[in-house]
Structures are given as C-alpha cells and as structure tokens.
N, C-alpha and C positions, 0 to 999 in steps of 0.2 A: 343613185348609187348609195352605198352604205357609208356612213360618216367615219366609222372606225374599221370596217371590214368584218366585224363580228356579225353572226347571223341575226342577232336581236338588236342591232344598232339602229339608230335613227336613220331614216332614208332621206336624202336631200338631193337637190340639183345644184349644179355649179356651172359657172361660166368663167372663162379666162380672157383677159384683155392684155395684149402686148402692143405697145406703140413703138415704132422705129422711126429714125430720121432717114434722110435720103440715102446715106451710105449703107443703111441697114443696121445701124447700131441701135440696140434696145434702149429707149429712153424712159420707158415706164412699163411695168409688168405687174399684174395683180390677178388673183383669182377670187371669185365671189361665191360663197356658199349660201344657198337660199332655199326656203321651203316652198316657194311658189313654182308652178310649172313654167319652164322656160320654152318659149316657142320662137320661131323666126320672126313673128310679129312683135314680140315684147322684149327680145334679148337686148336690143340697143337701149331701151328705156331702163331695164333692170341694171345693166352694167353702168350706165350713166348715173343712176341713183346710188349704186354701190360705190362708185368712184367718188362721188360728191360726199357721201357719208364718211368714207375713209379720210378724205381730205379735211373735212370739218373736224372730225375727231382728232386727227393728227395735229392740226394747227392748234386746237384747244389744249391738248396735252403739252405741246411744245411751249405754249404761252405759260401754262402753269409751272413748268419746269424752269424756264428761263427767267421768269419774274420772281423766282424763289418763293412762290406762294406755298408750294408743297414739294417735298423731295420725292424721288423715286422710291426710297425706302418707305416713306409714309404711304404712298400709293399702293404699295404691295402689302402693307401690314395693317393699316388702320381701317376701321369700319366707317361707313357713311356717317353714323351718328357722331363718332369722335372727330371726323373731319369737320363736321359742322361746328363742333365746339372749338376746335383749335384754329379755325380760319375765320372767325367773326371779325 
C-alpha cells in the first residue's frame, strides 16, 4: 500500500492488532507499518516485535517525562546534540 496515497509515495506493508477481553471490549489496538513482506508465516512475529518496540519506547518516554529529565517541549524542539549538553 502507498504510505500517503500519492502515486510516488513510499510503498509499505501494514498489520493491525486488536486485543479484546471476554465481553468483547477492545483492550489494546495498534497498527504497524513495515517495509518487510508480511506473510501468514511471519505476521505473528512481526506484530509481536512491533508491539514490544512500541511498549519499550512508550515506557522509556514516560520515564523521561515523569522523572523530569526532559520536558515534552524540549523533546519537540531540541536537537540530539543540545540534549546531550543539557542532560549531563
């Protein structure tokens, strides 16, 4: 599929994961865009890796925010070099 819908856009594959509890309420939902071919043989591993990566990045970012190491404004505006200088 095309990433943006434009004819010259990057072509990617995607998988979607939705977890529900026994009454059918959605408890987790996410979609993963990847440049690897998705097949019935590798889709579980790719989604598992995508979910683990999302979880790791999300927990890391939350730690940075809640420990006041860095503000969300700094995350959006500072360059990596200046982050290294301010967070020594």
